[in-house]
Backbone bond lengths (Angstrom), bond angles and torsions (degrees), N, CA, C in turn:
res aa  C-N    CA-C-N  psi(-1)  N-CA   C-N-CA  omega(-1)  CA-C   N-CA-C  phi
1 M - - - 1.452 - - 1.547 108.48 -
2 P 1.329 116.30 120.83 1.466 118.11 -179.34 1.525 111.03 -69.36
3 N 1.364 115.75 152.92 1.451 114.35 179.22 1.513 109.94 -70.15
4 A 1.328 115.94 157.89 1.439 122.35 -169.71 1.510 114.26 -62.68
5 W 1.349 118.04 -38.56 1.457 116.88 -178.49 1.498 113.04 -73.40
6 C 1.325 118.03 -29.20 1.488 119.66 175.53 1.534 109.27 -68.39
7 A 1.345 115.15 -29.95 1.467 119.22 -179.78 1.533 110.77 -84.80
8 G 1.358 118.17 -6.39 1.426 121.82 178.21 1.517 113.92 86.54
9 D 1.305 119.49 9.19 1.477 122.19 -178.85 1.526 108.85 -93.05
10 L 1.325 116.98 88.21 1.468 121.13 -177.95 1.518 113.31 -64.93
11 K 1.335 116.74 -34.96 1.463 118.31 -179.69 1.535 110.40 -62.93
12 L 1.347 116.46 -46.18 1.473 120.78 177.41 1.492 111.24 -66.83
13 A 1.342 117.83 -37.28 1.467 121.17 179.91 1.540 109.03 -63.15
14 R 1.299 118.11 -43.37 1.462 120.15 178.37 1.537 111.23 -64.98
15 F 1.322 116.12 -42.06 1.456 119.72 177.47 1.538 111.36 -59.81
16 D 1.345 116.09 -46.22 1.472 120.70 179.02 1.521 110.72 -62.37
17 F 1.332 118.29 -40.76 1.448 122.33 -179.23 1.541 109.57 -64.10
18 E 1.313 116.72 -47.41 1.453 119.21 179.93 1.514 112.16 -66.54
19 K 1.329 117.58 -32.93 1.453 120.52 175.95 1.546 109.25 -65.65
20 A 1.330 116.84 -42.23 1.481 119.27 178.43 1.543 110.51 -61.92
21 L 1.306 117.67 -38.39 1.452 120.36 178.03 1.538 110.71 -62.40
22 S 1.301 117.02 -32.00 1.491 119.43 -177.29 1.517 112.25 -69.93
23 Y 1.330 118.10 -13.67 1.466 119.90 -179.16 1.541 113.12 -85.20
24 A 1.310 117.69 -3.97 1.480 119.79 177.67 1.518 110.41 -69.62
25 N 1.320 114.78 149.76 1.477 118.25 174.51 1.523 109.01 -79.81
26 P 1.332 120.16 177.89 1.437 120.80 -178.91 1.524 115.67 -58.03
27 L 1.344 118.61 -17.87 1.460 121.06 176.61 1.530 111.87 -93.87
28 G 1.318 117.89 2.02 1.451 121.51 -179.21 1.518 113.52 81.92
29 L 1.299 117.75 18.64 1.472 122.60 -178.42 1.538 110.24 -100.19
30 Y 1.324 114.70 153.52 1.475 121.87 -179.40 1.496 109.89 -121.01
31 S 1.333 117.38 135.26 1.429 121.19 177.76 1.495 112.10 -85.42
32 E 1.347 117.33 169.59 1.455 120.84 178.33 1.511 113.13 -66.08
33 E 1.301 116.86 -33.34 1.448 121.53 -177.10 1.510 111.41 -139.10
34 L 1.328 115.34 160.78 1.454 121.42 171.59 1.515 107.22 -118.12
35 G 1.336 115.14 138.00 1.470 119.31 172.94 1.511 112.23 -75.88
36 V 1.317 115.89 176.82 1.458 120.65 -178.19 1.510 113.37 -59.13
37 T 1.313 115.53 -33.86 1.483 118.35 -179.45 1.521 112.39 -97.41
38 G 1.318 118.17 12.43 1.450 121.70 177.03 1.524 115.23 92.47
39 E 1.323 117.99 2.94 1.456 119.52 178.86 1.529 110.24 -72.03
40 Q 1.314 116.04 146.60 1.467 120.46 -177.64 1.516 109.80 -85.29
41 L 1.336 114.41 131.68 1.450 122.02 -178.18 1.513 110.59 -122.17
42 G 1.293 116.59 148.52 1.498 120.29 173.26 1.491 112.97 85.78
43 N 1.308 114.65 -163.59 1.468 123.68 -179.99 1.520 111.41 -78.19
44 F 1.309 115.30 176.49 1.453 121.81 -178.84 1.554 109.44 -121.39
45 P 1.337 117.43 72.89 1.496 119.76 178.56 1.515 108.53 -78.48
46 Q 1.312 117.39 113.06 1.457 120.07 -170.67 1.521 116.39 -93.00
47 A 1.290 119.64 -30.48 1.474 120.80 -171.28 1.537 111.25 -57.73
48 F 1.328 118.35 -51.62 1.450 120.03 -176.60 1.526 112.34 -69.20
49 T 1.338 116.74 -36.86 1.456 120.82 178.61 1.518 109.33 -62.95
50 H 1.329 117.16 -50.96 1.439 118.73 -176.63 1.492 113.64 -68.41
51 M 1.333 117.48 -33.73 1.482 119.27 176.19 1.499 110.44 -63.05
52 G 1.339 117.19 -41.04 1.465 119.09 178.21 1.535 111.99 -66.83
53 L 1.314 117.36 -39.64 1.464 120.54 178.02 1.529 111.07 -66.26
54 I 1.322 116.70 -42.07 1.464 120.46 179.33 1.542 109.87 -63.28
55 S 1.322 114.57 -45.13 1.462 119.26 179.42 1.531 111.87 -61.07
56 A 1.327 117.25 -44.39 1.440 121.32 178.63 1.529 110.70 -65.96
57 A 1.300 118.95 -43.09 1.477 122.24 177.77 1.531 110.65 -59.85
58 D 1.327 117.14 -44.45 1.467 121.39 179.55 1.507 110.67 -63.20
59 Y 1.310 117.95 -44.79 1.468 122.34 179.06 1.515 110.70 -59.93
60 L 1.367 116.61 -50.36 1.446 119.43 -177.78 1.527 110.15 -64.52
61 D 1.312 118.02 -39.21 1.460 120.59 -179.52 1.520 109.92 -62.02
62 R 1.348 116.47 -44.35 1.490 119.33 -179.27 1.532 110.28 -66.52
63 R 1.318 117.66 -43.40 1.463 121.15 -178.17 1.537 111.79 -67.80
64 L 1.322 116.72 -43.20 1.442 119.61 -179.32 1.519 111.33 -70.77
65 G 1.339 117.81 -31.08 1.452 121.52 179.85 1.519 112.75 -78.05
66 A 1.350 116.04 -17.73 1.469 119.63 -176.91 1.512 111.85 -73.79
67 S 1.324 118.40 -23.27 1.449 120.98 -177.71 1.520 108.96 -133.05
68 P 1.334 117.90 89.22 1.478 121.14 -173.98 1.523 112.39 -54.86
69 A 1.318 117.73 -43.66 1.478 119.25 -178.28 1.510 109.99 -67.66
70 G 1.316 117.85 -43.51 1.456 121.17 -179.84 1.519 112.62 -67.40
71 S 1.326 116.98 -34.99 1.468 119.08 -178.89 1.500 110.50 -72.52
72 A 1.326 119.72 -32.34 1.456 120.53 178.98 1.517 108.93 -65.14
73 D 1.336 119.06 -43.31 1.443 122.22 177.94 1.536 110.48 -61.64
74 L 1.326 115.46 -44.24 1.465 119.98 179.97 1.510 111.07 -62.87
75 L 1.298 117.93 -45.22 1.482 120.46 -179.49 1.467 113.07 -63.00
76 E 1.350 118.83 -35.81 1.444 121.29 178.35 1.507 113.04 -73.71
77 S 1.332 118.37 -31.07 1.442 120.49 -174.09 1.503 114.34 -94.02
78 A 1.333 118.52 -20.37 1.453 122.05 -177.39 1.516 111.33 -79.07
79 P 1.334 116.94 130.03 1.468 119.14 -179.62 1.552 109.89 -72.38
80 L 1.305 115.14 143.89 1.461 120.90 174.37 1.499 108.12 -96.85
81 L 1.322 116.24 134.87 1.440 119.81 -179.30 1.496 112.75 -95.15
């Protein structure tokens, strides 16, 4: 399954991004793995995780900012996690 932003689905891309943000612990760190119930397992390697999040945030910001009318609709309809 291609990722949502490569497929051009900004609504799903934003949902996936916000869902990824919800997996951070109270300090904003991400573990290597998540257990079945969402518990964080393993080490906390931050460089690759944060680079991916920064890249996704930058992409979404540029795409949502490119179309003010479209981004307003997207922001109102996309659920916040």
